[in-house]
N, C-alpha and C positions, 0 to 999 in steps of 0.2 A: 383820236380817228372819228371821222362823220360817217355812215354807212345807211342809204337808202334803197329800195329797190321801188322808183315812183312808179313803174307801169313796167305792162309787158306787151309783146308783138307775137302776133302770128305768123310765121310766115311758114308761105304754100308750099310747097314741095312733091311737086309731080299729086299722086293721091292719097300723100301721108303729111299732114299739115305739122309742124311744132311751134311749141310758145316761146319764147327767148324772155330773157328779163334784163332791163335795164338794171345795172348797177352803178350805181354815183357814190363814189368816195371823196373825202376831202380830209388830207393829212397836212398838217401845219398850210404851208401856201401852193399844195399840190391836189391838182382834181383833176380828176379823170370820168369817165363813162364807159363802162364795157358791157356789150351783151353776152349773156351766157344761157345754155340751155339748162334743163335740169338733169341731165347726164354728166355735165361739168363739175355742178354746186356737187352732185354724190361722190365723183371722182375725189374731191377736195376734202369731202368729208371722210373718206377711205384710208388719205394721205396722212391726215389729222388723226386719225387714229393709231397707226401705226407710229406715229411720232408721241401719242398720250402712251404708249407703251414701255415708249425707252423713259420720257420723263416723269412716268405713274403719278398722270393728272388728271383731271376730267375734263369732259367737252359739253359744250352746249347740246341739247337734245336735236334731233336733226329730222326735219318734217320728211314722211315717211311716203313713201308710193303708195300710189291708190291701185293696187294691180286690177282688183277687178273691174273697177272703171274705166280704166284702158284698155281692155279687152273688150268688156262692152261698148267702148264710144260713149260712156256718157258723164262724162267732164262736164257739170254747169260752170255758168259762169263765179258760182259762189265758191266751188272747188277749187277755180283757179285764182280766186280770190286771198282762200285759205291758203293754199301754195305759197305765195307771192308774200304774204305777212310772214308765215314762219321762216320762209326762206331769209327774208330782213332781220326777221329777230334773230336768226340764227348765225348772220355774219355778224350784227352786231355783237353777240356777244362771243363768236369764238375771236373778234377783233381783239379783246383784252386778254385772249390766254397765253398763257407762254406756249402753248403749241405754237399759236398763228406766229407770234413773236420770236421765237425759236428757231424757223426756219425759213428758205425762201419758198417755198413752196404756199403759203396763203398771200405773201406780198407777189408774186408773183400770180398767182389766180387776177389779183387787180390789176394787173399790168402795171405796179410800179415802176416807175426810171431807178437803175443801180444808186443815185446819190441820195432817193429816198428810202429804198430800202436798208440803206445803212442806218438811216436816221431812225427808220422803226424796229429793226432786230435787238433784239436783247441782246448785248455782248456778254458770253460768260469768260469768266477770266480762270 
């Protein structure tokens, strides 16, 4: 599986702009791109942590929130780029874990069609 986050986009929502990350994924002959907010990545990580507890396995490090910067509205272009790179690395590392390949949640996050999910998910006997 190839995963990348080639760019971000700022969405203007009244007085509260937010950033979406364009996730591009390729698995065998299937390609897709989806836009996700940081909160959606965070929800993915929370789900993977629950799966990790069941499987007793490890997960890659998730890029943390910079709460104080959000509160002070001081995100710089470097901060945003650092987060983009961190999320991209997280997805690449997550994609090969047992956690991601054992549930429907990760393929669902990437919006994989059902027939592609069947090829990606590890079958347990």
